[in-house]
N, C-alpha and C positions, 0 to 999 in steps of 0.2 A: 874585555868588556863583561864577559860572563862572571869572572872572578869578582869584579867590582860590584856587580848586582848581588851576588851571593853574600859578599861582605856587608853591603848596605842592609840587606834583609836580616842578617844575623845581628847587626848592631841595633836595628829597629826592634827586633824581638827582645834583646837584652834590656833595652830602655823601657819597653812596656812591661816586662817582667819586674824590673826594679821599681817602677811606679806602683805596680800592684802590691808589692810587699809593704810599702809605706802606708798605703791606704788602710790596711788591716789593723794598724796600730793607732789608738786614739792619740791625737795631738794635744788635747786639752782634757784635764780632769777637773771637773767642777768642785767647788769647795765642799758641797754636801758629800760627795764621794770621798774626798780626802778626810773629812771628819769621821765618817762612818768606818772607813778602812783603817785609819791610822791614829785618830785622836779621840775616839769616843770615851775612852777611860777618863779623860780630863773632865767629863761632865758627871761622872758617877759621884754619888753622895753630895750633890749640889742641887740647889734650887735654880731652875733655869727659866728665864723669860725669853720669848721669841718675838722678834720683829720680822714678820714674813708676809708675803702676799700670796695670792693664789698660784703663782707660777713656781713657788718653792716645792717642786715635785722631784721625786727620785724614784725611778723605775715604776711610774704610774701612781704612786701614793704621795700624799702631801707629806712634807718633811716632818710636820708635827706628829702625824700618825706613825711614821717610821721611828721617830725618837721614842714615843710612848711604847711602841712594840718592843723596843730594845731595852726598856726599863729605865729610861731617863726620867727624872722627876721634874717635868715641866709644870710650873706653877702659875704662869701668867702669859698672856698673849697681847701683843701690841699691834693694832690694825691701822695700816695706811689707807689711802683711798681705795674704794671698792670692797673694803672689809677683808678680814683674814682669809676667808674662803672664796671671795669674789661674789658674794651674794648681795652687794650693795651697788646700786646703779651709779653711773658717772654723775658727779656733782651733788649727790645726795649727802645729807649730814649723817655721819656715823656716830652713833651713841655708844657709850660703854655698855657692855652686856655680857652675855654668857655664850660660849661656843656650844651649840646644840649637840655636836658629836661627842664632845669630851667633858662638858660641864665646867671647863676652865674659864676664868674671868678674861674678858677681852676689853682692853683699854684703847679708846680711840686716840689716834695721833692727829 
């Protein structure tokens, strides 16, 4: 009986140890990370337009700001509901305009 208890406890420890190892590795890598880590060179020397909403964030910064900081030539922004940076209320009409942070043109969708 004692041997069975020790064996069961050892198996339980191994199971919990194995589960802990898999939690430390990210299961999903979002597209923004893939772009920045592996494919950013594909945007170099190109004019880039972005269709993004306020949730397009990577490590606390809006994806637009991250791309600009990396030297990508973003030339136009396309805004869905709530605006490009989330400054438009639900149901409000979005007009074409200028992003105040960057001076880039924003086109309403």
